[in-house]
DORO-480588 format. One record per residue: residue in three letters; x, y, z of N, C-alpha, C in turn. Coordinates in Angstrom, 3 decimals, decimal comma. Example, Ala and Ser with C-alpha at 12.3 -4.5 7.8 and 13.67 -1.06 7.14 Angstrom:
% DORO-480588
ALA; 13,190; -5,690; 7,800; 12,300; -4,500; 7,800; 13,200; -3,300; 7,800 .
SER; 12,850; -2,250; 7,080; 13,670; -1,060; 7,140; 12,900; 0,030; 7,870 .
END
This chain:
% DORO-480588
GLN; 101,616; 200,949; 111,755; 101,279; 202,281; 112,180; 102,206; 202,709; 113,296 .
VAL; 102,084; 203,963; 113,712; 103,008; 204,553; 114,665; 102,240; 205,111; 115,850 .
GLN; 102,700; 204,763; 117,029; 102,182; 205,355; 118,247; 103,206; 206,338; 118,790 .
LEU; 102,727; 207,501; 119,204; 103,575; 208,555; 119,730; 103,075; 208,950; 121,111 .
VAL; 103,984; 209,040; 122,053; 103,634; 209,397; 123,421; 104,545; 210,516; 123,884 .
GLU; 103,940; 211,658; 124,208; 104,699; 212,811; 124,685; 104,815; 212,791; 126,199 .
SER; 105,884; 213,384; 126,681; 106,064; 213,567; 128,109; 106,931; 214,798; 128,333 .
GLY; 106,946; 215,276; 129,562; 107,823; 216,368; 129,933; 107,157; 217,712; 130,106 .
GLY; 105,881; 217,811; 129,788; 105,194; 219,075; 129,963; 104,984; 219,396; 131,423 .
GLY; 104,603; 220,639; 131,668; 104,362; 221,064; 133,028; 104,326; 222,562; 133,143 .
LEU; 104,398; 223,025; 134,367; 104,386; 224,447; 134,682; 105,801; 224,927; 134,930 .
VAL; 106,165; 226,009; 134,283; 107,499; 226,569; 134,441; 107,399; 228,089; 134,445 .
GLN; 108,307; 228,734; 135,151; 108,328; 230,188; 135,203; 108,950; 230,769; 133,942 .
PRO; 108,568; 231,991; 133,585; 109,232; 232,641; 132,452; 110,744; 232,637; 132,622 .
GLY; 111,429; 232,354; 131,531; 112,871; 232,238; 131,567; 113,375; 230,853; 131,898 .
GLY; 112,483; 229,984; 132,307; 112,868; 228,635; 132,660; 112,962; 227,724; 131,458 .
SER; 113,191; 226,456; 131,739; 113,398; 225,463; 130,689; 112,561; 224,223; 130,946 .
LEU; 112,195; 223,578; 129,866; 111,556; 222,271; 129,896; 112,112; 221,448; 128,751 .
ARG; 112,084; 220,151; 128,938; 112,476; 219,244; 127,874; 111,334; 218,278; 127,620 .
LEU; 110,783; 218,349; 126,417; 109,728; 217,444; 126,009; 110,335; 216,243; 125,299 .
SER; 109,699; 215,109; 125,464; 110,176; 213,897; 124,835; 109,021; 213,187; 124,152 .
CYS; 109,271; 212,678; 122,977; 108,281; 211,935; 122,212; 108,820; 210,542; 121,945 .
ALA; 108,190; 209,553; 122,545; 108,571; 208,168; 122,329; 107,723; 207,577; 121,218 .
ALA; 108,366; 206,916; 120,285; 107,686; 206,376; 119,122; 107,786; 204,854; 119,093 .
SER; 106,769; 204,231; 118,522; 106,755; 202,787; 118,378; 107,493; 202,322; 117,121 .
ARG; 107,994; 203,260; 116,364; 108,763; 202,984; 115,164; 110,119; 203,666; 115,305 .
ASN; 111,128; 203,114; 114,658; 112,463; 203,700; 114,715; 112,413; 205,145; 114,229 .
ILE; 112,718; 206,063; 115,122; 112,627; 207,480; 114,794; 113,561; 207,866; 113,660 .
PHE; 114,686; 207,215; 113,574; 115,656; 207,555; 112,545; 115,237; 207,062; 111,163 .
SER; 114,166; 206,271; 111,095; 113,635; 205,828; 109,818; 112,472; 206,680; 109,340 .
ILE; 112,018; 207,607; 110,170; 110,849; 208,409; 109,857; 111,241; 209,631; 109,042 .
TYR; 110,459; 209,899; 108,023; 110,776; 210,954; 107,060; 110,926; 212,319; 107,737 .
VAL; 109,929; 212,681; 108,532; 109,966; 213,933; 109,281; 109,321; 213,719; 110,645 .
MET; 110,001; 214,156; 111,685; 109,438; 214,225; 113,024; 109,315; 215,689; 113,406 .
GLY; 108,237; 216,029; 114,074; 108,054; 217,416; 114,432; 107,296; 217,612; 115,721 .
TRP; 107,443; 218,803; 116,248; 106,664; 219,261; 117,381; 105,781; 220,409; 116,932 .
TYR; 104,499; 220,288; 117,209; 103,523; 221,331; 116,971; 102,979; 221,812; 118,305 .
ARG; 102,339; 222,958; 118,285; 101,666; 223,424; 119,482; 100,379; 224,149; 119,110 .
ARG; 99,436; 224,135; 120,035; 98,196; 224,863; 119,877; 97,890; 225,597; 121,172 .
ALA; 97,862; 226,904; 121,091; 97,479; 227,740; 122,216; 95,991; 228,034; 122,127 .
PRO; 95,349; 228,316; 123,251; 93,923; 228,637; 123,222; 93,616; 229,773; 122,256 .
GLY; 92,649; 229,551; 121,385; 92,260; 230,556; 120,417; 93,114; 230,612; 119,178 .
ASN; 94,145; 229,802; 119,117; 95,058; 229,813; 117,977; 94,987; 228,509; 117,195 .
GLU; 95,450; 228,579; 115,969; 95,591; 227,378; 115,166; 96,845; 226,625; 115,581 .
ARG; 96,845; 225,353; 115,309; 98,030; 224,555; 115,573; 99,159; 225,005; 114,655 .
GLU; 100,339; 225,179; 115,218; 101,476; 225,650; 114,447; 102,672; 224,729; 114,627 .
LEU; 103,460; 224,651; 113,600; 104,692; 223,879; 113,654; 105,739; 224,657; 114,429 .
VAL; 106,310; 224,021; 115,437; 107,332; 224,640; 116,262; 108,725; 224,276; 115,763 .
ALA; 108,948; 222,997; 115,561; 110,252; 222,518; 115,127; 110,087; 221,159; 114,480 .
SER; 110,967; 220,835; 113,568; 110,937; 219,532; 112,930; 112,348; 219,088; 112,605 .
ILE; 112,483; 217,794; 112,416; 113,765; 217,227; 112,023; 113,495; 216,120; 111,024 .
THR; 114,256; 216,112; 109,948; 114,061; 215,137; 108,894; 114,891; 213,892; 109,153 .
LYS; 114,609; 212,877; 108,359; 115,366; 211,638; 108,436; 116,856; 211,894; 108,273 .
GLY; 117,203; 212,847; 107,431; 118,594; 213,181; 107,199; 119,205; 214,105; 108,233 .
GLY; 118,413; 214,546; 109,210; 118,934; 215,378; 110,277; 118,763; 216,867; 110,083 .
ASN; 118,104; 217,279; 109,013; 117,862; 218,696; 108,802; 116,780; 219,189; 109,749 .
THR; 116,980; 220,365; 110,315; 116,044; 220,906; 111,292; 115,383; 222,177; 110,789 .
TYR; 114,212; 222,428; 111,324; 113,464; 223,641; 111,051; 112,932; 224,173; 112,372 .
TYR; 112,918; 225,494; 112,506; 112,352; 226,128; 113,680; 111,472; 227,291; 113,274 .
ALA; 110,363; 227,427; 113,952; 109,549; 228,613; 113,777; 110,327; 229,831; 114,246 .
ASP; 110,070; 230,962; 113,611; 110,788; 232,181; 113,973; 110,643; 232,512; 115,451 .
SER; 109,494; 232,212; 116,011; 109,221; 232,579; 117,387; 110,036; 231,789; 118,401 .
VAL; 110,598; 230,655; 117,991; 111,335; 229,822; 118,927; 112,788; 229,624; 118,535 .
ARG; 113,156; 230,071; 117,363; 114,522; 229,875; 116,892; 115,515; 230,520; 117,852 .
GLY; 116,526; 229,761; 118,218; 117,516; 230,231; 119,172; 117,205; 229,867; 120,597 .
ARG; 115,966; 229,500; 120,876; 115,560; 229,110; 122,224; 115,254; 227,627; 122,342 .
PHE; 114,715; 227,047; 121,278; 114,326; 225,639; 121,279; 115,297; 224,840; 120,428 .
THR; 115,496; 223,588; 120,802; 116,328; 222,683; 120,037; 115,645; 221,336; 119,922 .
ILE; 115,491; 220,861; 118,704; 114,922; 219,541; 118,472; 116,064; 218,572; 118,204 .
SER; 115,947; 217,382; 118,743; 117,001; 216,395; 118,584; 116,418; 214,995; 118,666 .
ARG; 117,206; 214,037; 118,227; 116,823; 212,633; 118,293; 117,772; 211,891; 119,204 .
ASP; 117,223; 210,992; 119,988; 117,995; 210,197; 120,924; 117,921; 208,744; 120,482 .
SER; 119,011; 208,217; 119,976; 119,008; 206,855; 119,455; 118,836; 205,816; 120,556 .
ALA; 119,389; 206,084; 121,728; 119,305; 205,124; 122,819; 117,880; 204,944; 123,312 .
LYS; 117,125; 206,017; 123,346; 115,761; 205,975; 123,854; 114,713; 205,932; 122,753 .
ASN; 115,130; 206,086; 121,511; 114,219; 206,180; 120,376; 113,170; 207,269; 120,613 .
THR; 113,660; 208,444; 120,934; 112,779; 209,570; 121,178; 113,202; 210,767; 120,342 .
VAL; 112,259; 211,643; 120,123; 112,521; 212,968; 119,586; 112,252; 213,953; 120,707 .
ASP; 113,248; 214,746; 121,022; 113,158; 215,638; 122,161; 113,107; 217,088; 121,708 .
LEU; 112,476; 217,897; 122,519; 112,436; 219,337; 122,286; 112,907; 220,027; 123,551 .
GLN; 114,117; 220,545; 123,504; 114,650; 221,313; 124,613; 114,180; 222,746; 124,466 .
MET; 113,468; 223,243; 125,456; 112,890; 224,572; 125,412; 113,533; 225,418; 126,499 .
ASN; 114,268; 226,420; 126,090; 114,934; 227,325; 127,006; 114,343; 228,725; 126,886 .
SER; 114,625; 229,545; 127,875; 114,162; 230,935; 127,884; 112,675; 231,020; 127,570 .
LEU; 111,905; 230,216; 128,243; 110,487; 230,121; 127,944; 109,753; 231,412; 128,270 .
LYS; 108,768; 231,700; 127,446; 107,957; 232,895; 127,565; 106,506; 232,500; 127,784 .
PRO; 105,711; 233,378; 128,380; 104,286; 233,078; 128,504; 103,624; 232,749; 127,173 .
GLU; 104,098; 233,345; 126,099; 103,552; 233,081; 124,776; 103,793; 231,648; 124,307 .
ASP; 104,692; 230,941; 124,970; 104,945; 229,548; 124,631; 103,918; 228,602; 125,239 .
THR; 103,055; 229,121; 126,086; 102,034; 228,293; 126,709; 101,117; 227,692; 125,647 .
ALA; 101,011; 226,380; 125,654; 100,224; 225,682; 124,649; 100,239; 224,195; 124,964 .
VAL; 99,401; 223,475; 124,256; 99,517; 222,028; 124,230; 100,466; 221,674; 123,099 .
TYR; 101,483; 220,914; 123,411; 102,496; 220,534; 122,440; 102,251; 219,105; 121,983 .
TYR; 102,285; 218,926; 120,669; 101,992; 217,642; 120,060; 103,189; 217,127; 119,270 .
CYS; 103,480; 215,874; 119,445; 104,462; 215,199; 118,619; 103,786; 214,711; 117,344 .
HIS; 104,496; 214,809; 116,241; 103,947; 214,419; 114,952; 105,012; 213,714; 114,132 .
CYS; 104,585; 212,745; 113,358; 105,512; 212,152; 112,405; 104,848; 212,012; 111,053 .
ASN; 105,663; 212,124; 110,034; 105,261; 211,906; 108,661; 106,182; 210,818; 108,110 .
LEU; 105,599; 209,710; 107,704; 106,397; 208,585; 107,235; 106,927; 208,781; 105,829 .
GLY; 106,458; 209,787; 105,135; 106,994; 210,103; 103,828; 106,322; 209,355; 102,706 .
PRO; 106,769; 209,608; 101,481; 106,075; 209,091; 100,290; 106,307; 207,626; 99,987 .
ASP; 107,266; 206,987; 100,606; 107,611; 205,616; 100,254; 106,954; 204,565; 101,136 .
THR; 106,053; 204,965; 101,992; 105,407; 204,018; 102,887; 104,045; 203,593; 102,347 .
VAL; 103,681; 202,359; 102,639; 102,352; 201,876; 102,308; 101,357; 202,236; 103,412 .
LEU; 101,857; 202,621; 104,566; 101,042; 202,999; 105,699; 100,533; 204,426; 105,547 .
PRO; 99,507; 204,791; 106,336; 99,172; 206,215; 106,416; 100,396; 207,019; 106,822 .
ARG; 100,499; 208,238; 106,307; 101,728; 208,999; 106,484; 101,810; 209,744; 107,807 .
ASN; 100,683; 210,249; 108,295; 100,707; 211,194; 109,401; 100,147; 210,609; 110,686 .
TYR; 100,876; 210,835; 111,779; 100,486; 210,352; 113,092; 100,726; 211,440; 114,120 .
TRP; 99,874; 211,458; 115,132; 99,929; 212,463; 116,175; 99,919; 211,837; 117,555 .
GLY; 100,645; 212,448; 118,473; 100,528; 212,095; 119,868; 99,326; 212,781; 120,492 .
GLN; 99,091; 212,490; 121,755; 97,942; 213,043; 122,448; 98,164; 214,464; 122,945 .
GLY; 99,384; 214,885; 123,036; 99,702; 216,229; 123,474; 100,106; 216,290; 124,935 .
THR; 100,907; 217,282; 125,248; 101,315; 217,541; 126,619; 101,260; 219,040; 126,869 .
GLN; 100,712; 219,421; 128,007; 100,502; 220,826; 128,322; 101,786; 221,463; 128,818 .
VAL; 102,115; 222,602; 128,245; 103,208; 223,437; 128,719; 102,621; 224,776; 129,125 .
THR; 102,824; 225,145; 130,367; 102,326; 226,409; 130,877; 103,495; 227,217; 131,415 .
VAL; 103,667; 228,409; 130,885; 104,739; 229,300; 131,306; 104,100; 230,471; 132,038 .
SER; 104,289; 230,512; 133,327; 103,640; 231,520; 134,149; 104,403; 231,691; 135,444 .
SER; 104,404; 232,914; 135,944; 105,015; 233,187; 137,228; 104,022; 233,054; 138,367 .
END
């Protein structure tokens, strides 16, 4: 199974930046899809960004051009660089992995979440 631990959340002013990091107990480069989700109060959890085993990335329209998802081989982390942050980005951000169809293990794993608050 996979353990995921998020870090890097906090309070930032509008227009500022944060970098979230997700440390995994499994080689991130072997995981079918890694992603960052978020849930704001009163909203459903939404996919923010994801990266596949092959390096293909996806971004929600609301964050495209501002957020960048990447993998760090040295630290075995999946990072989310968040720039030009807006109050609407305020949410609990969750790291997620999907091990894909070729695993005997359960496919989906979630971190505990890290709070991101964008406010002046």
